[in-house]
C-alpha positions in Angstrom: -0.6 -3.9 -4.8 -0.3 -2.6 -8.4 0.1 -5.3 -10.9 1.7 -2.7 -13.1 4.8 -3.0 -10.9 7.6 -5.3 -12.2 8.0 -8.3 -10.0 11.4 -9.6 -9.1 11.3 -13.2 -7.9 12.9 -13.9 -4.6 12.0 -17.5 -4.1 13.7 -20.6 -5.4 12.2 -24.1 -5.3 14.0 -26.6 -3.1 14.5 -29.0 -6.0 16.1 -26.2 -8.0 19.2 -26.3 -5.8 21.8 -28.9 -7.0 22.1 -31.7 -4.5 25.8 -31.3 -4.3 25.3 -27.7 -3.0 23.1 -28.6 -0.1 24.7 -28.7 3.3 24.7 -31.9 5.3 21.7 -30.6 7.4 19.5 -29.9 4.5 18.6 -26.5 2.9 20.9 -23.5 3.6 19.8 -21.1 6.4 19.3 -18.3 3.9 17.1 -20.3 1.5 13.8 -18.7 0.4 11.1 -21.1 -0.5 9.1 -20.4 -3.7 6.0 -19.8 -1.6 6.8 -16.2 -0.9 5.2 -13.4 -2.9 7.5 -11.6 -5.4 9.3 -8.5 -4.2 8.3 -5.2 -5.9 11.4 -3.0 -6.2 11.4 0.6 -4.9 10.9 3.1 -7.6 12.0 6.2 -5.6 15.1 6.8 -3.4 13.5 8.3 -0.4 16.7 10.0 0.6 16.4 9.5 4.4 19.8 11.1 4.9 19.4 13.8 2.2 16.2 15.1 3.7 17.9 15.9 6.9 20.0 18.5 5.2 18.9 22.1 6.1 17.7 24.0 3.1 17.0 21.0 1.0 13.6 22.0 -0.3 14.5 25.7 -1.0 17.6 24.4 -2.8 15.6 22.1 -5.0 13.1 24.8 -5.8 15.8 27.2 -6.7 17.7 24.7 -8.9 14.8 24.4 -11.3 15.1 20.7 -11.8 12.6 19.3 -9.2 9.2 18.1 -10.1 6.1 18.4 -7.9 2.9 16.4 -7.6 -0.3 17.8 -6.1 -2.4 16.2 -3.4 -5.6 17.6 -1.8 -7.4 15.4 0.8 -7.0 11.9 -0.6 -7.0 13.0 -4.3 -4.1 13.7 -6.6 -4.1 15.7 -9.8 -3.9 13.2 -12.7 -3.7 13.8 -16.5 -4.4 10.8 -18.7 -2.7 7.8 -17.2 -0.1 9.6 -15.1 0.2 11.9 -12.2 0.7 15.6 -13.0 4.4 16.2 -12.3 5.0 19.9 -12.9 8.1 22.0 -12.6 8.2 22.7 -8.9 9.5 26.2 -8.7 7.3 27.9 -11.3 4.2 25.9 -10.1 4.8 27.1 -6.5 5.0 30.7 -7.7 1.7 30.4 -9.6 -0.1 28.8 -6.7 1.1 31.4 -4.2 0.2 34.2 -6.6 -3.3 32.8 -6.8 -3.5 32.5 -3.0 -3.6 28.7 -3.4 -0.2 27.9 -1.9 0.5 24.5 -0.4 0.0 23.9 3.3 3.1 21.7 3.3 5.9 20.9 0.8 7.3 17.4 1.4 10.4 15.8 -0.1 9.4 12.5 -1.6 12.8 11.5 -2.8 14.8 11.1 -6.0 13.5 9.1 -8.9 15.4 5.9 -9.7 14.7 6.4 -13.4 11.5 6.0 -15.5 10.1 7.1 -18.8 9.2 10.6 -17.6 11.5 11.0 -14.6 15.2 10.7 -15.2 17.2 9.1 -12.4 18.1 11.6 -9.7 15.1 13.9 -10.4 14.0 15.3 -7.0 10.2 15.0 -6.4 8.3 17.2 -4.1 4.7 16.9 -2.8 2.6 20.0 -2.6 -0.3 19.4 -0.1 -3.1 21.8 -0.9 -5.8 22.8 1.5 -8.3 22.7 -1.4 -8.2 21.4 -4.9 -7.3 24.0 -7.6 -8.7 24.4 -11.1 -5.9 23.0 -13.4 -6.1 25.7 -16.1 -5.5 28.9 -14.1 -2.7 27.4 -12.1 -0.8 26.6 -15.3 -1.5 22.9 -15.0 -2.9 20.7 -17.9 -6.5 21.9 -18.6 -7.7 18.3 -18.9 -6.3 17.2 -15.5 -8.7 15.8 -12.9 -8.5 15.1 -9.1 -8.6 11.4 -8.6 -8.4 8.9 -5.7 -5.9 6.1 -5.7 -8.4 3.3 -6.3 -9.7 5.2 -9.3 -6.4 5.4 -11.2 -4.0 2.9 -9.7 -4.6 0.3 -12.4 -3.5 2.8 -15.1 -0.5 4.3 -13.4 3.0 3.1 -14.1 5.1 1.7 -11.2 6.9 5.0 -10.4 3.7 7.0 -10.3 2.0 4.3 -8.2 4.8 4.4 -5.7 4.7 8.2 -5.5 0.9 8.2 -5.0 1.2 5.7 -2.2 4.1 7.5 -0.5 2.4 10.9 -0.8 -0.8 9.6 0.6 0.9 8.1 3.6 2.9 11.2 4.6 0.0 13.6 3.9 -2.4 11.5 6.1 0.1 11.7 8.9 0.4 15.5 8.7 -3.4 15.9 8.6 -3.8 13.9 11.8 -0.7 14.8 13.8 -0.6 18.5 14.0 -0.1 18.9 17.7 2.4 17.5 20.2 0.9 14.5 22.0 2.7 15.4 25.2 1.6 19.0 25.7 -0.8 19.9 22.9 1.5 22.6 21.3 1.3 23.0 17.5 4.3 21.3 16.0 6.7 22.6 13.3 7.7 20.6 10.3 11.3 19.5 9.7 13.5 17.1 7.7 11.8 17.7 4.4 8.4 17.0 5.9 9.3 13.7 7.7 9.6 15.0 11.3 7.4 17.3 13.4 9.0 19.0 16.3 7.4 20.5 19.4 8.7 24.0 20.0 7.7 23.8 23.7 9.4 20.5 24.8 11.7 19.9 21.7 10.2 16.4 21.3 10.4 14.9 17.8 7.5 13.0 16.2 7.7 10.7 13.2 5.2 9.2 10.7 3.4 6.2 12.0 2.3 3.0 10.3 -0.4 0.6 11.6 0.5 -3.0 10.9 -2.4 -5.3 9.9 -2.4 -9.0 9.0 -4.3 -10.3 6.0 -4.6 -14.0 5.6 -5.7 -16.9 3.4 -6.9 -19.6 5.7 -6.6 -23.1 4.1 -8.5 -26.1 5.5 -7.5 -29.7 5.7 -9.0 -30.5 2.3 -7.1 -27.6 0.6 -10.1 -25.3 0.4 -9.7 -21.6 1.1 -11.9 -19.6 3.6 -13.1 -16.2 2.3 -15.4 -13.8 4.0 -17.1 -10.5 3.8 -19.0 -7.9 5.8 -22.2 -6.0 5.3 -25.5 -7.5 4.0 -25.8 -11.3 4.0 -26.7 -11.3 0.3 -23.6 -9.2 -0.7 -21.3 -10.8 -3.3 -18.0 -9.5 -2.2 -15.6 -12.1 -0.7 -12.0 -11.6 0.3 -9.3 -12.7 2.7 -9.6 -12.1 6.4 -7.7 -9.3 8.0 -7.2 -7.4 11.3 -4.9 -5.0 13.1 -2.0 -6.1 15.2 -2.4 -5.1 18.8 0.4 -3.7 21.1 2.6 -6.4 22.5 1.4 -9.0 20.0 3.5 -10.8 17.4 2.3 -11.0 13.8 1.7 -14.8 14.2 -0.3 -14.2 17.4 -2.4 -11.6 15.6 -3.2 -14.1 12.8 -4.4 -16.7 15.3 -6.4 -14.2 17.4 -8.1 -12.4 14.5 -9.1 -15.6 12.6 -10.5 -17.1 15.9 -12.4 -13.9 16.7 -13.8 -13.3 13.2 -14.8 -16.7 12.1 -14.2 -19.1 15.0 -11.5 -21.0 13.2 -8.4 -22.2 15.0 -5.1 -21.7 13.1 -2.4 -24.2 13.8 0.4 -22.7 11.7 1.0 -19.7 9.5 3.6 -18.4 7.1 4.5 -14.8 6.1 4.3 -14.3 2.3 4.7 -10.6 1.6 3.4 -7.1 2.3 1.7 -4.1 0.8 1.5 -0.5 1.9 -2.0 0.7 2.1 -1.8 4.2 3.6 -5.6 5.0 3.5 -5.0 6.2 6.1 -1.9 4.4 7.5 -1.9 0.7 7.2 0.8 -1.8 6.2 -0.8 -5.1 5.2 1.3 -8.1 6.1 0.2 -11.1 4.1 0.1 -14.6 5.6 -1.2 -18.0 4.6 -2.5 -20.2 7.5 -3.7 -23.7 7.9 -6.4 -25.2 10.1 -7.9 -28.6 10.8 -11.3 -26.9 11.2 -13.9 -27.3 8.4 -16.6 -25.0 9.8 -16.6 -21.2 10.1 -18.9 -19.1 12.3 -18.8 -15.4 11.3 -18.8 -13.0 14.3 -21.7 -11.0 12.7 -19.9 -7.7 13.2 -16.7 -7.5 11.1 -17.5 -10.7 9.2 -21.1 -11.5 8.3 -20.4 -14.1 5.6 -17.8 -16.8 5.3 -17.5 -19.7 2.8 -15.0 -22.4 2.0 -14.0 -22.6 -1.7 -12.2 -25.2 -3.8 -10.1 -23.8 -6.6 -12.7 -24.9 -9.2 -15.5 -23.3 -7.1 -13.7 -19.9 -6.8 -13.1 -19.7 -10.6 -16.7 -20.8 -11.4 -18.2 -18.4 -8.9 -16.3 -15.4 -10.2 -17.0 -16.1 -13.8 -20.7 -16.6 -13.1 -21.0 -13.4 -11.1 -22.0 -15.3 -7.9 -19.1 -13.7 -6.0 -16.8 -10.8 -6.5 -13.2 -11.1 -5.2 -10.6 -8.4 -4.5 -9.2 -6.4 -7.3 -5.7 -6.9 -8.7 -4.6 -3.7 -7.0 -4.7 -5.5 -3.6 -2.5 -7.9 -1.8 -5.7 -9.8 -1.0 -6.0 -10.8 -4.7 -2.3 -11.8 -4.7 -2.8 -14.0 -1.7 -5.9 -15.6 -3.2 -4.1 -16.3 -6.5 -1.1 -17.6 -4.5 -3.4 -20.2 -3.0 -5.1 -20.8 -6.3 -1.7 -21.4 -8.1 -2.3 -19.0 -11.0 -4.4 -16.1 -12.3 -8.1 -16.2 -11.5 -10.0 -14.9 -14.6 -12.4 -12.1 -13.9 -16.0 -12.0 -15.1 -16.1 -10.0 -18.4 -17.2 -6.4 -17.8 -20.1 -6.6 -20.3 -21.7 -9.7 -18.7 
């Protein structure tokens, strides 16, 4: 979750509703408690109807108004604190002339308006088989190929959204090249959002793997954080796991927490989500409560688990005793939701 994104509150405290507006039975059915995480608005109109139009991408390239970002593997071309968004048509000509043409061109949508992308600007993704040298391709000479974690903190909300969307769809294309029914190589349609099998005419769509991520709170208000790897490692975060077929989100919370740390969850509440398409996850954030006060790591996924009070978390982070998730992640948002405010990081020069 990029903290550069503007947050739009969706919750309203119960005591903020005038008493004379409450129905006889209590809070209105559509009331949202102030315990939910804030909604981050979409920065791109994905154009799910527009991308079905035949000839969409050629038309955008010919019009001369579309921009293109470049992705190779899991790295995007970045210049300064922004993605490189070049004029799509001329860039494609230069890449194809240098035999570095994209393997796929995907329609990411139309910008909703930002400092460098006027509202309505079509944005394309060029997926390259290999990174290109910026200079010869007519791209900024100082541009570099960067992973999302390396640059997310410095990108603005629109560029963050484009990087995440591009990574998700590119990962899908890289791993779903053949029909799962008959093994035939599929063709790309709908602006890059459908793959069709020419043998049996079946359509295949991008997939997302749901995963729950949870702050577990004990009877005394302490939070349970854990980590994997060496027993003396300092990294601690929320607990998480994938949702299995036929399982509800709440059932996944109960099962994963029981499996990973032997703690029995008695109730949980959904708070918010974050796309994490590396390769294809959607992180569904929960807070859960338990009457248990002891945790027993499974020794496989979780090797360390500790209960922390609010004072202990802040002191441990500032002293360097532990390192918690970065502000890019929903894990940090969940921990700070439990904490009730911002947890100060240890100064970088300490």
